[in-house]
DORO-717177 format. One record per atom (N, C-alpha, C): residue number from 1; residue in one letter; x, y, z; atom name; chain. Coordinates in Angstrom, 3 decimals. Atoms other than C-alpha are relative to their C-alpha. Layout:
N
+------+------+----------+----------+----------+------+-------+
: resi : resn :        u :        v :        w : name : chain :
+------+------+----------+----------+----------+------+-------+
:  NUM :    A :        X :        Y :        Z :   CA :     A :
...
+------+------+----------+----------+----------+------+-------+
This chain:
106
+------+------+----------+----------+----------+------+-------+
: resi : resn :        u :        v :        w : name : chain :
+------+------+----------+----------+----------+------+-------+
:    1 :    X :    0.067 :    0.932 :   -0.622 :    N :     A :
:    1 :    X :  227.420 :  285.727 :  139.180 :   CA :     A :
:    1 :    X :    0.873 :    0.035 :    1.050 :    C :     A :
:    2 :    X :   -0.775 :   -0.283 :   -1.694 :    N :     A :
:    2 :    X :  228.980 :  285.905 :  142.752 :   CA :     A :
:    2 :    X :    1.378 :   -1.251 :   -0.549 :    C :     A :
:    3 :    X :   -1.045 :    0.616 :   -0.022 :    N :     A :
:    3 :    X :  232.359 :  284.005 :  143.694 :   CA :     A :
:    3 :    X :   -0.457 :   -1.421 :    0.524 :    C :     A :
:    4 :    X :    0.076 :    1.152 :   -0.483 :    N :     A :
:    4 :    X :  232.156 :  280.298 :  144.437 :   CA :     A :
:    4 :    X :    0.627 :   -0.420 :    1.390 :    C :     A :
:    5 :    X :   -0.841 :    0.835 :   -1.179 :    N :     A :
:    5 :    X :  233.221 :  278.978 :  147.989 :   CA :     A :
:    5 :    X :    0.328 :   -1.121 :   -0.354 :    C :     A :
:    6 :    X :   -0.696 :    1.477 :    0.015 :    N :     A :
:    6 :    X :  235.525 :  276.380 :  147.944 :   CA :     A :
:    6 :    X :   -0.076 :   -0.615 :    1.304 :    C :     A :
:    7 :    X :    0.116 :    1.210 :   -0.974 :    N :     A :
:    7 :    X :  235.031 :  273.840 :  150.872 :   CA :     A :
:    7 :    X :    1.389 :   -0.964 :   -0.357 :    C :     A :
:    8 :    X :   -1.071 :    1.271 :   -0.055 :    N :     A :
:    8 :    X :  238.258 :  271.519 :  152.059 :   CA :     A :
:    8 :    X :   -0.881 :   -1.125 :    0.285 :    C :     A :
:    9 :    X :    0.495 :    1.239 :   -0.366 :    N :     A :
:    9 :    X :  237.466 :  267.908 :  152.230 :   CA :     A :
:    9 :    X :   -0.178 :   -0.337 :    1.330 :    C :     A :
:   10 :    X :   -0.087 :   -0.004 :   -1.283 :    N :     A :
:   10 :    X :  238.282 :  268.413 :  155.779 :   CA :     A :
:   10 :    X :   -1.163 :    0.283 :    0.396 :    C :     A :
:   11 :    X :    1.093 :   -0.315 :   -0.719 :    N :     A :
:   11 :    X :  235.656 :  270.574 :  156.582 :   CA :     A :
:   11 :    X :   -1.326 :   -0.453 :   -0.708 :    C :     A :
:   12 :    X :    1.434 :    1.269 :    0.332 :    N :     A :
:   12 :    X :  232.978 :  268.493 :  154.418 :   CA :     A :
:   12 :    X :   -0.064 :   -0.839 :    0.760 :    C :     A :
:   13 :    X :    0.401 :    1.146 :   -0.758 :    N :     A :
:   13 :    X :  233.713 :  265.398 :  156.296 :   CA :     A :
:   13 :    X :   -0.330 :    0.923 :    1.208 :    C :     A :
:   14 :    X :    0.081 :   -0.451 :   -1.281 :    N :     A :
:   14 :    X :  233.682 :  267.686 :  159.741 :   CA :     A :
:   14 :    X :   -1.576 :    0.233 :    0.013 :    C :     A :
:   15 :    X :    1.457 :   -0.675 :    0.277 :    N :     A :
:   15 :    X :  230.088 :  268.989 :  158.705 :   CA :     A :
:   15 :    X :   -0.386 :   -1.284 :    0.083 :    C :     A :
:   16 :    X :    0.695 :    1.150 :    0.073 :    N :     A :
:   16 :    X :  229.102 :  265.163 :  157.961 :   CA :     A :
:   16 :    X :   -0.201 :   -0.640 :    1.338 :    C :     A :
:   17 :    X :   -0.054 :    0.585 :   -1.802 :    N :     A :
:   17 :    X :  230.349 :  264.137 :  161.491 :   CA :     A :
:   17 :    X :   -0.766 :    0.546 :    1.012 :    C :     A :
:   18 :    X :    1.096 :   -0.700 :   -0.497 :    N :     A :
:   18 :    X :  228.616 :  266.949 :  163.024 :   CA :     A :
:   18 :    X :   -1.341 :   -0.388 :   -0.238 :    C :     A :
:   19 :    X :    1.597 :    0.065 :    0.346 :    N :     A :
:   19 :    X :  225.488 :  266.198 :  161.327 :   CA :     A :
:   19 :    X :   -0.157 :   -1.261 :    0.583 :    C :     A :
:   20 :    X :    0.636 :    1.176 :   -0.618 :    N :     A :
:   20 :    X :  225.374 :  262.579 :  162.169 :   CA :     A :
:   20 :    X :    0.109 :   -0.299 :    1.328 :    C :     A :
:   21 :    X :   -0.604 :   -0.399 :   -1.499 :    N :     A :
:   21 :    X :  226.499 :  263.563 :  165.749 :   CA :     A :
:   21 :    X :   -1.636 :    0.398 :    0.891 :    C :     A :
:   22 :    X :    1.549 :   -0.080 :   -0.639 :    N :     A :
:   22 :    X :  222.981 :  265.000 :  165.817 :   CA :     A :
:   22 :    X :    0.242 :    1.333 :    1.610 :    C :     A :
:   23 :    X :   -0.003 :   -1.126 :   -1.283 :    N :     A :
:   23 :    X :  224.456 :  267.372 :  168.932 :   CA :     A :
:   23 :    X :    0.193 :    1.469 :   -0.884 :    C :     A :
:   24 :    X :    0.205 :   -1.140 :    0.264 :    N :     A :
:   24 :    X :  224.449 :  270.597 :  166.659 :   CA :     A :
:   24 :    X :   -1.536 :    0.447 :   -1.120 :    C :     A :
:   25 :    X :    0.405 :   -0.379 :    1.059 :    N :     A :
:   25 :    X :  221.720 :  272.212 :  164.477 :   CA :     A :
:   25 :    X :    0.347 :    0.202 :   -1.247 :    C :     A :
:   26 :    X :   -0.452 :   -0.301 :    1.306 :    N :     A :
:   26 :    X :  222.243 :  272.812 :  160.638 :   CA :     A :
:   26 :    X :    0.396 :    1.181 :    0.275 :    C :     A :
:   27 :    X :   -0.815 :   -1.806 :   -0.096 :    N :     A :
:   27 :    X :  222.379 :  276.596 :  161.713 :   CA :     A :
:   27 :    X :    1.028 :    0.015 :    0.868 :    C :     A :
:   28 :    X :   -1.279 :   -0.194 :   -0.593 :    N :     A :
:   28 :    X :  224.948 :  276.103 :  164.194 :   CA :     A :
:   28 :    X :    0.910 :   -0.705 :   -0.842 :    C :     A :
:   29 :    X :   -1.211 :    0.752 :    0.805 :    N :     A :
:   29 :    X :  227.186 :  273.627 :  161.716 :   CA :     A :
:   29 :    X :    0.237 :    1.264 :   -1.150 :    C :     A :
:   30 :    X :   -0.694 :   -0.974 :    1.037 :    N :     A :
:   30 :    X :  226.668 :  276.449 :  159.138 :   CA :     A :
:   30 :    X :    0.846 :    1.444 :    0.641 :    C :     A :
:   31 :    X :   -0.804 :   -1.252 :   -0.598 :    N :     A :
:   31 :    X :  227.771 :  279.170 :  161.443 :   CA :     A :
:   31 :    X :    1.646 :   -0.723 :    0.455 :    C :     A :
:   32 :    X :   -1.377 :    0.432 :   -0.484 :    N :     A :
:   32 :    X :  230.730 :  276.940 :  163.020 :   CA :     A :
:   32 :    X :    0.622 :   -0.128 :   -1.287 :    C :     A :
:   33 :    X :   -0.963 :    0.103 :    1.466 :    N :     A :
:   33 :    X :  232.026 :  276.305 :  159.193 :   CA :     A :
:   33 :    X :   -0.070 :    1.155 :   -0.750 :    C :     A :
:   34 :    X :    0.244 :   -1.115 :    1.147 :    N :     A :
:   34 :    X :  230.943 :  279.779 :  157.379 :   CA :     A :
:   34 :    X :   -0.756 :   -0.707 :   -1.099 :    C :     A :
:   35 :    X :    0.898 :    0.751 :    0.945 :    N :     A :
:   35 :    X :  228.337 :  277.646 :  155.270 :   CA :     A :
:   35 :    X :   -0.613 :    0.775 :   -0.255 :    C :     A :
:   36 :    X :    0.650 :   -0.668 :    0.740 :    N :     A :
:   36 :    X :  226.562 :  279.928 :  153.102 :   CA :     A :
:   36 :    X :   -1.622 :   -0.157 :   -0.136 :    C :     A :
:   37 :    X :    1.166 :    0.406 :    0.579 :    N :     A :
:   37 :    X :  223.706 :  277.706 :  152.274 :   CA :     A :
:   37 :    X :   -0.428 :   -1.547 :    0.649 :    C :     A :
:   38 :    X :    0.270 :    1.054 :   -0.644 :    N :     A :
:   38 :    X :  222.002 :  274.966 :  154.187 :   CA :     A :
:   38 :    X :    0.298 :   -1.445 :   -1.238 :    C :     A :
:   39 :    X :    0.424 :    0.806 :    1.723 :    N :     A :
:   39 :    X :  221.389 :  272.829 :  150.152 :   CA :     A :
:   39 :    X :    1.879 :   -0.280 :    0.555 :    C :     A :
:   40 :    X :   -1.981 :    0.606 :    0.116 :    N :     A :
:   40 :    X :  225.803 :  272.659 :  150.567 :   CA :     A :
:   40 :    X :   -0.188 :   -1.463 :    1.359 :    C :     A :
:   41 :    X :   -0.252 :    1.163 :   -1.564 :    N :     A :
:   41 :    X :  225.518 :  270.610 :  153.927 :   CA :     A :
:   41 :    X :   -1.324 :   -1.572 :   -0.592 :    C :     A :
:   42 :    X :    1.168 :    1.691 :    0.208 :    N :     A :
:   42 :    X :  221.868 :  268.017 :  152.655 :   CA :     A :
:   42 :    X :    1.205 :   -0.099 :   -1.896 :    C :     A :
:   43 :    X :   -0.746 :    0.642 :    0.982 :    N :     A :
:   43 :    X :  224.565 :  267.536 :  149.304 :   CA :     A :
:   43 :    X :    0.778 :   -0.972 :    0.681 :    C :     A :
:   44 :    X :   -0.731 :    0.674 :   -0.966 :    N :     A :
:   44 :    X :  227.037 :  266.661 :  151.514 :   CA :     A :
:   44 :    X :   -0.665 :   -1.384 :    0.422 :    C :     A :
:   45 :    X :    0.662 :    1.261 :   -0.651 :    N :     A :
:   45 :    X :  225.055 :  264.275 :  153.320 :   CA :     A :
:   45 :    X :   -0.713 :   -0.993 :   -0.998 :    C :     A :
:   46 :    X :    0.069 :    0.874 :    1.087 :    N :     A :
:   46 :    X :  223.779 :  262.726 :  150.299 :   CA :     A :
:   46 :    X :    1.163 :   -0.691 :   -0.791 :    C :     A :
:   47 :    X :   -1.341 :    0.816 :    0.061 :    N :     A :
:   47 :    X :  226.768 :  261.957 :  149.030 :   CA :     A :
:   47 :    X :    0.389 :   -1.446 :    1.047 :    C :     A :
:   48 :    X :   -0.378 :    1.883 :   -1.167 :    N :     A :
:   48 :    X :  227.979 :  259.755 :  152.226 :   CA :     A :
:   48 :    X :   -1.009 :   -0.605 :   -0.253 :    C :     A :
:   49 :    X :    1.052 :    0.819 :    0.350 :    N :     A :
:   49 :    X :  224.410 :  258.585 :  152.166 :   CA :     A :
:   49 :    X :    0.074 :   -1.133 :   -1.288 :    C :     A :
:   50 :    X :    0.388 :    0.985 :    1.558 :    N :     A :
:   50 :    X :  224.646 :  257.179 :  148.478 :   CA :     A :
:   50 :    X :    1.422 :   -0.422 :   -0.121 :    C :     A :
:   51 :    X :   -1.186 :    0.237 :    0.430 :    N :     A :
:   51 :    X :  228.540 :  256.354 :  149.355 :   CA :     A :
:   51 :    X :    0.632 :    0.375 :   -0.952 :    C :     A :
:   52 :    X :   -0.657 :   -0.451 :    0.594 :    N :     A :
:   52 :    X :  229.750 :  258.445 :  147.155 :   CA :     A :
:   52 :    X :    1.309 :    1.090 :    0.580 :    C :     A :
:   53 :    X :   -0.804 :   -0.609 :   -0.605 :    N :     A :
:   53 :    X :  232.824 :  259.397 :  149.047 :   CA :     A :
:   53 :    X :    1.316 :    0.836 :   -1.156 :    C :     A :
:   54 :    X :   -1.284 :   -0.410 :    1.140 :    N :     A :
:   54 :    X :  235.466 :  260.167 :  145.947 :   CA :     A :
:   54 :    X :   -0.670 :    1.529 :   -0.223 :    C :     A :
:   55 :    X :    0.902 :   -1.631 :    0.385 :    N :     A :
:   55 :    X :  232.712 :  263.432 :  145.573 :   CA :     A :
:   55 :    X :    0.938 :    0.769 :    1.045 :    C :     A :
:   56 :    X :    0.151 :   -1.187 :   -0.665 :    N :     A :
:   56 :    X :  234.261 :  265.226 :  148.591 :   CA :     A :
:   56 :    X :    1.308 :    0.284 :   -0.020 :    C :     A :
:   57 :    X :   -1.875 :   -0.444 :    0.369 :    N :     A :
:   57 :    X :  237.890 :  265.368 :  146.869 :   CA :     A :
:   57 :    X :   -0.352 :    0.535 :   -1.133 :    C :     A :
:   58 :    X :    0.333 :   -0.559 :    1.623 :    N :     A :
:   58 :    X :  236.388 :  266.781 :  143.393 :   CA :     A :
:   58 :    X :   -0.149 :    1.210 :    0.090 :    C :     A :
:   59 :    X :   -0.118 :   -1.228 :    0.061 :    N :     A :
:   59 :    X :  237.008 :  270.330 :  142.817 :   CA :     A :
:   59 :    X :   -1.615 :    0.275 :   -0.972 :    C :     A :
:   60 :    X :    1.198 :   -0.335 :    0.571 :    N :     A :
:   60 :    X :  233.973 :  272.584 :  141.842 :   CA :     A :
:   60 :    X :   -0.218 :   -0.541 :   -1.784 :    C :     A :
:   61 :    X :    0.216 :    0.011 :    1.444 :    N :     A :
:   61 :    X :  232.120 :  271.603 :  138.650 :   CA :     A :
:   61 :    X :    1.025 :   -1.154 :   -0.647 :    C :     A :
:   62 :    X :   -0.328 :    1.262 :    0.561 :    N :     A :
:   62 :    X :  234.060 :  268.319 :  138.217 :   CA :     A :
:   62 :    X :   -0.699 :   -1.145 :    0.678 :    C :     A :
:   63 :    X :    0.853 :    0.629 :   -0.481 :    N :     A :
:   63 :    X :  232.548 :  265.319 :  138.250 :   CA :     A :
:   63 :    X :    0.831 :   -1.374 :    0.127 :    C :     A :
:   64 :    X :   -1.028 :    0.742 :   -0.013 :    N :     A :
:   64 :    X :  234.711 :  262.273 :  138.739 :   CA :     A :
:   64 :    X :   -0.984 :   -1.593 :    0.210 :    C :     A :
:   65 :    X :    0.744 :    1.284 :   -0.718 :    N :     A :
:   65 :    X :  233.460 :  258.375 :  138.577 :   CA :     A :
:   65 :    X :    1.094 :   -0.754 :    1.050 :    C :     A :
:   66 :    X :   -1.055 :    0.741 :   -1.091 :    N :     A :
:   66 :    X :  234.959 :  256.354 :  141.632 :   CA :     A :
:   66 :    X :    1.375 :   -0.375 :   -0.539 :    C :     A :
:   67 :    X :   -1.281 :    0.933 :    0.395 :    N :     A :
:   67 :    X :  238.602 :  255.537 :  141.510 :   CA :     A :
:   67 :    X :    0.769 :    1.136 :   -1.464 :    C :     A :
:   68 :    X :   -0.363 :   -0.712 :    1.220 :    N :     A :
:   68 :    X :  238.837 :  258.038 :  138.530 :   CA :     A :
:   68 :    X :    0.667 :    1.501 :    0.498 :    C :     A :
:   69 :    X :   -0.096 :   -1.796 :   -0.503 :    N :     A :
:   69 :    X :  240.431 :  261.783 :  140.332 :   CA :     A :
:   69 :    X :    0.612 :    0.427 :   -1.044 :    C :     A :
:   70 :    X :   -0.694 :   -1.297 :    1.130 :    N :     A :
:   70 :    X :  242.023 :  264.525 :  138.762 :   CA :     A :
:   70 :    X :    1.400 :   -0.867 :   -0.768 :    C :     A :
:   71 :    X :   -0.979 :    0.528 :    0.301 :    N :     A :
:   71 :    X :  244.867 :  263.310 :  136.328 :   CA :     A :
:   71 :    X :    1.393 :    0.219 :    0.532 :    C :     A :
:   72 :    X :   -1.107 :   -0.819 :   -0.546 :    N :     A :
:   72 :    X :  247.249 :  265.431 :  138.219 :   CA :     A :
:   72 :    X :    0.591 :   -1.087 :    1.353 :    C :     A :
:   73 :    X :   -0.581 :    0.771 :   -1.230 :    N :     A :
:   73 :    X :  247.197 :  262.871 :  141.164 :   CA :     A :
:   73 :    X :    0.472 :   -1.263 :   -0.228 :    C :     A :
:   74 :    X :   -0.799 :    1.108 :    0.787 :    N :     A :
:   74 :    X :  249.442 :  260.190 :  141.155 :   CA :     A :
:   74 :    X :   -0.540 :   -1.182 :    0.662 :    C :     A :
:   75 :    X :    1.018 :    1.383 :   -0.648 :    N :     A :
:   75 :    X :  248.133 :  256.499 :  142.418 :   CA :     A :
:   75 :    X :    0.425 :   -0.143 :    1.525 :    C :     A :
:   76 :    X :   -0.040 :    0.186 :   -1.138 :    N :     A :
:   76 :    X :  249.600 :  256.938 :  145.509 :   CA :     A :
:   76 :    X :   -0.687 :    1.043 :    1.004 :    C :     A :
:   77 :    X :    0.785 :   -1.146 :   -0.465 :    N :     A :
:   77 :    X :  247.734 :  260.207 :  146.247 :   CA :     A :
:   77 :    X :   -1.290 :   -0.276 :    0.271 :    C :     A :
:   78 :    X :    1.341 :    0.241 :    0.061 :    N :     A :
:   78 :    X :  244.474 :  258.482 :  145.142 :   CA :     A :
:   78 :    X :   -0.326 :   -0.759 :    1.372 :    C :     A :
:   79 :    X :    0.291 :    0.709 :   -1.112 :    N :     A :
:   79 :    X :  245.111 :  255.705 :  147.601 :   CA :     A :
:   79 :    X :   -0.073 :    0.647 :    1.363 :    C :     A :
:   80 :    X :    0.047 :   -0.636 :   -1.085 :    N :     A :
:   80 :    X :  245.852 :  257.994 :  150.281 :   CA :     A :
:   80 :    X :   -1.145 :    0.564 :    0.238 :    C :     A :
:   81 :    X :    1.230 :   -0.406 :   -0.189 :    N :     A :
:   81 :    X :  242.879 :  259.915 :  149.628 :   CA :     A :
:   81 :    X :   -1.299 :   -0.876 :    0.390 :    C :     A :
:   82 :    X :    1.195 :    1.614 :   -0.582 :    N :     A :
:   82 :    X :  240.614 :  256.461 :  149.876 :   CA :     A :
:   82 :    X :    0.442 :   -0.487 :    1.077 :    C :     A :
:   83 :    X :   -0.014 :    0.391 :   -1.292 :    N :     A :
:   83 :    X :  242.244 :  255.812 :  153.043 :   CA :     A :
:   83 :    X :   -0.474 :    0.998 :    0.880 :    C :     A :
:   84 :    X :    0.550 :   -1.387 :   -0.632 :    N :     A :
:   84 :    X :  241.445 :  259.148 :  154.282 :   CA :     A :
:   84 :    X :   -1.789 :   -0.082 :   -0.173 :    C :     A :
:   85 :    X :    1.396 :    0.482 :    0.190 :    N :     A :
:   85 :    X :  237.871 :  258.589 :  153.387 :   CA :     A :
:   85 :    X :   -0.463 :   -1.016 :    1.121 :    C :     A :
:   86 :    X :   -0.058 :    1.316 :   -0.620 :    N :     A :
:   86 :    X :  238.011 :  255.028 :  154.737 :   CA :     A :
:   86 :    X :   -0.052 :    0.298 :    1.678 :    C :     A :
:   87 :    X :   -0.555 :    0.561 :   -1.249 :    N :     A :
:   87 :    X :  239.429 :  256.028 :  158.230 :   CA :     A :
:   87 :    X :   -1.047 :    1.319 :    0.591 :    C :     A :
:   88 :    X :    0.935 :   -1.110 :   -0.447 :    N :     A :
:   88 :    X :  236.669 :  259.214 :  158.273 :   CA :     A :
:   88 :    X :   -1.575 :   -0.599 :    0.166 :    C :     A :
:   89 :    X :    0.813 :    0.641 :    0.071 :    N :     A :
:   89 :    X :  234.067 :  257.000 :  157.542 :   CA :     A :
:   89 :    X :   -0.434 :   -1.083 :    1.060 :    C :     A :
:   90 :    X :    0.024 :    0.590 :   -1.321 :    N :     A :
:   90 :    X :  234.919 :  254.733 :  160.051 :   CA :     A :
:   90 :    X :   -0.014 :    0.465 :    1.200 :    C :     A :
:   91 :    X :    0.044 :   -0.795 :   -0.963 :    N :     A :
:   91 :    X :  235.266 :  257.332 :  162.804 :   CA :     A :
:   91 :    X :   -1.804 :    0.181 :    0.142 :    C :     A :
:   92 :    X :    1.604 :   -0.443 :   -0.080 :    N :     A :
:   92 :    X :  231.558 :  258.292 :  161.937 :   CA :     A :
:   92 :    X :   -0.523 :   -1.384 :    0.403 :    C :     A :
:   93 :    X :    1.072 :    1.417 :   -0.035 :    N :     A :
:   93 :    X :  230.211 :  254.724 :  161.862 :   CA :     A :
:   93 :    X :   -0.062 :   -0.252 :    1.685 :    C :     A :
:   94 :    X :   -0.303 :    0.036 :   -1.144 :    N :     A :
:   94 :    X :  232.059 :  254.293 :  165.592 :   CA :     A :
:   94 :    X :   -1.368 :    0.947 :    0.928 :    C :     A :
:   95 :    X :    0.557 :   -0.791 :   -0.602 :    N :     A :
:   95 :    X :  230.639 :  257.311 :  166.551 :   CA :     A :
:   95 :    X :   -1.849 :   -0.042 :    0.291 :    C :     A :
:   96 :    X :    1.889 :    0.013 :    0.335 :    N :     A :
:   96 :    X :  226.602 :  256.864 :  165.395 :   CA :     A :
:   96 :    X :    0.239 :   -1.817 :    0.773 :    C :     A :
:   97 :    X :    0.688 :    1.396 :   -0.839 :    N :     A :
:   97 :    X :  226.924 :  252.751 :  166.807 :   CA :     A :
:   97 :    X :    0.398 :    0.250 :    1.569 :    C :     A :
:   98 :    X :   -0.125 :   -0.762 :   -1.286 :    N :     A :
:   98 :    X :  227.899 :  254.541 :  170.213 :   CA :     A :
:   98 :    X :   -1.155 :    0.408 :    0.117 :    C :     A :
:   99 :    X :    1.018 :   -1.193 :   -0.517 :    N :     A :
:   99 :    X :  225.076 :  256.672 :  170.355 :   CA :     A :
:   99 :    X :   -1.466 :   -0.685 :   -0.293 :    C :     A :
:  100 :    X :    1.029 :    0.589 :   -0.282 :    N :     A :
:  100 :    X :  222.672 :  254.204 :  169.300 :   CA :     A :
:  100 :    X :    0.125 :   -0.685 :    1.030 :    C :     A :
:  101 :    X :   -0.102 :    0.555 :   -1.021 :    N :     A :
:  101 :    X :  223.971 :  252.024 :  171.798 :   CA :     A :
:  101 :    X :   -0.314 :    0.432 :    1.011 :    C :     A :
:  102 :    X :    0.639 :   -1.020 :   -0.825 :    N :     A :
:  102 :    X :  223.287 :  254.880 :  174.293 :   CA :     A :
:  102 :    X :   -1.421 :    0.157 :    0.195 :    C :     A :
:  103 :    X :    1.597 :   -0.102 :    0.673 :    N :     A :
:  103 :    X :  219.636 :  255.504 :  172.710 :   CA :     A :
:  103 :    X :   -0.672 :   -1.409 :    0.350 :    C :     A :
:  104 :    X :    0.793 :    1.122 :   -0.281 :    N :     A :
:  104 :    X :  218.926 :  251.966 :  173.305 :   CA :     A :
:  104 :    X :   -0.393 :   -0.856 :    1.148 :    C :     A :
:  105 :    X :   -0.147 :   -0.011 :   -1.451 :    N :     A :
:  105 :    X :  220.131 :  251.701 :  177.156 :   CA :     A :
:  105 :    X :   -1.215 :    0.930 :    0.768 :    C :     A :
:  106 :    X :    0.622 :   -1.397 :   -0.707 :    N :     A :
:  106 :    X :  218.130 :  255.032 :  177.957 :   CA :     A :
:  106 :    X :   -1.274 :    0.075 :   -0.473 :    C :     A :
+------+------+----------+----------+----------+------+-------+
Protein backbone atom coordinates (compact mmCIF):
# COMPACT_ATOMS: atom_id res chain seq x y z
CA UNK A 1 0.00 0.00 0.00
CA UNK A 2 1.34 3.45 -0.91
CA UNK A 3 2.15 6.23 1.50
CA UNK A 4 -0.81 8.50 2.13
CA UNK A 5 -0.43 12.17 1.33
CA UNK A 6 -1.27 14.45 4.21
CA UNK A 7 -2.68 17.84 3.26
CA UNK A 8 -2.57 20.77 5.68
CA UNK A 9 -5.76 22.43 6.82
CA UNK A 10 -4.61 25.54 4.91
CA UNK A 11 -4.48 23.56 1.65
CA UNK A 12 -7.88 21.99 2.33
CA UNK A 13 -9.45 25.41 2.95
CA UNK A 14 -7.71 26.94 -0.08
CA UNK A 15 -9.11 24.14 -2.26
CA UNK A 16 -12.64 24.70 -0.90
CA UNK A 17 -12.30 28.45 -1.48
CA UNK A 18 -11.03 27.96 -5.05
CA UNK A 19 -13.77 25.45 -5.80
CA UNK A 20 -16.51 27.76 -4.48
CA UNK A 21 -15.14 30.70 -6.46
CA UNK A 22 -15.54 28.61 -9.59
CA UNK A 23 -12.65 30.24 -11.47
CA UNK A 24 -10.59 27.04 -11.75
CA UNK A 25 -11.56 23.58 -12.94
CA UNK A 26 -11.14 20.62 -10.62
CA UNK A 27 -8.14 19.53 -12.72
CA UNK A 28 -6.55 23.00 -12.38
CA UNK A 29 -7.08 22.91 -8.61
CA UNK A 30 -5.53 19.44 -8.45
CA UNK A 31 -2.47 20.70 -10.35
CA UNK A 32 -2.20 23.89 -8.29
CA UNK A 33 -2.18 22.04 -4.95
CA UNK A 34 -0.64 18.75 -6.14
CA UNK A 35 -3.72 16.71 -5.23
CA UNK A 36 -3.62 13.21 -6.69
CA UNK A 37 -7.32 12.34 -6.81
CA UNK A 38 -10.46 14.38 -7.45
CA UNK A 39 -12.36 12.38 -4.82
CA UNK A 40 -10.20 14.13 -2.20
CA UNK A 41 -11.62 17.49 -3.31
CA UNK A 42 -15.13 16.04 -3.36
CA UNK A 43 -14.66 14.85 0.24
CA UNK A 44 -13.53 18.29 1.44
CA UNK A 45 -16.44 19.94 -0.37
CA UNK A 46 -18.84 17.48 1.27
CA UNK A 47 -17.38 18.29 4.70
CA UNK A 48 -17.79 22.00 4.01
CA UNK A 49 -21.37 21.68 2.71
CA UNK A 50 -22.33 19.50 5.69
CA UNK A 51 -20.85 22.01 8.15
CA UNK A 52 -18.24 19.53 9.37
CA UNK A 53 -15.49 22.14 9.70
CA UNK A 54 -13.76 20.26 12.54
CA UNK A 55 -12.78 17.56 10.04
CA UNK A 56 -10.30 19.88 8.32
CA UNK A 57 -7.97 19.51 11.33
CA UNK A 58 -8.23 15.74 11.70
CA UNK A 59 -5.21 13.57 11.00
CA UNK A 60 -5.72 10.68 8.56
CA UNK A 61 -7.83 7.92 10.07
CA UNK A 62 -9.03 9.98 13.04
CA UNK A 63 -12.71 10.79 13.35
CA UNK A 64 -13.57 13.28 16.08
CA UNK A 65 -16.99 14.59 16.87
CA UNK A 66 -17.43 18.36 16.88
CA UNK A 67 -15.54 20.08 19.66
CA UNK A 68 -13.53 16.98 20.48
CA UNK A 69 -10.15 17.27 18.85
CA UNK A 70 -7.06 15.28 19.72
CA UNK A 71 -6.25 15.15 23.41
CA UNK A 72 -2.93 16.88 22.73
CA UNK A 73 -4.70 20.15 21.87
CA UNK A 74 -5.29 22.59 24.68
CA UNK A 75 -8.59 24.41 25.04
CA UNK A 76 -6.94 27.54 23.60
CA UNK A 77 -5.67 25.60 20.58
CA UNK A 78 -9.14 24.16 19.93
CA UNK A 79 -10.67 27.64 20.20
CA UNK A 80 -7.99 29.00 17.87
CA UNK A 81 -8.74 26.26 15.32
CA UNK A 82 -12.45 26.97 15.53
CA UNK A 83 -11.77 30.69 15.04
CA UNK A 84 -9.66 29.89 11.97
CA UNK A 85 -12.53 27.81 10.55
CA UNK A 86 -15.04 30.57 11.14
CA UNK A 87 -12.80 33.22 9.57
CA UNK A 88 -12.29 31.07 6.47
CA UNK A 89 -15.97 30.27 6.25
CA UNK A 90 -16.79 33.97 6.54
CA UNK A 91 -14.29 34.81 3.78
CA UNK A 92 -15.77 32.13 1.52
CA UNK A 93 -19.33 33.31 2.17
CA UNK A 94 -18.39 36.93 1.42
CA UNK A 95 -16.85 35.89 -1.92
CA UNK A 96 -19.88 33.74 -2.72
CA UNK A 97 -22.29 36.59 -1.97
CA UNK A 98 -20.24 39.01 -4.10
CA UNK A 99 -20.25 36.52 -6.99
CA UNK A 100 -23.98 35.97 -6.63
CA UNK A 101 -24.61 39.70 -6.59
CA UNK A 102 -22.59 40.06 -9.81
CA UNK A 103 -24.50 37.25 -11.53
CA UNK A 104 -27.84 38.87 -10.61
CA UNK A 105 -26.66 42.22 -12.07
CA UNK A 106 -25.33 40.74 -15.28
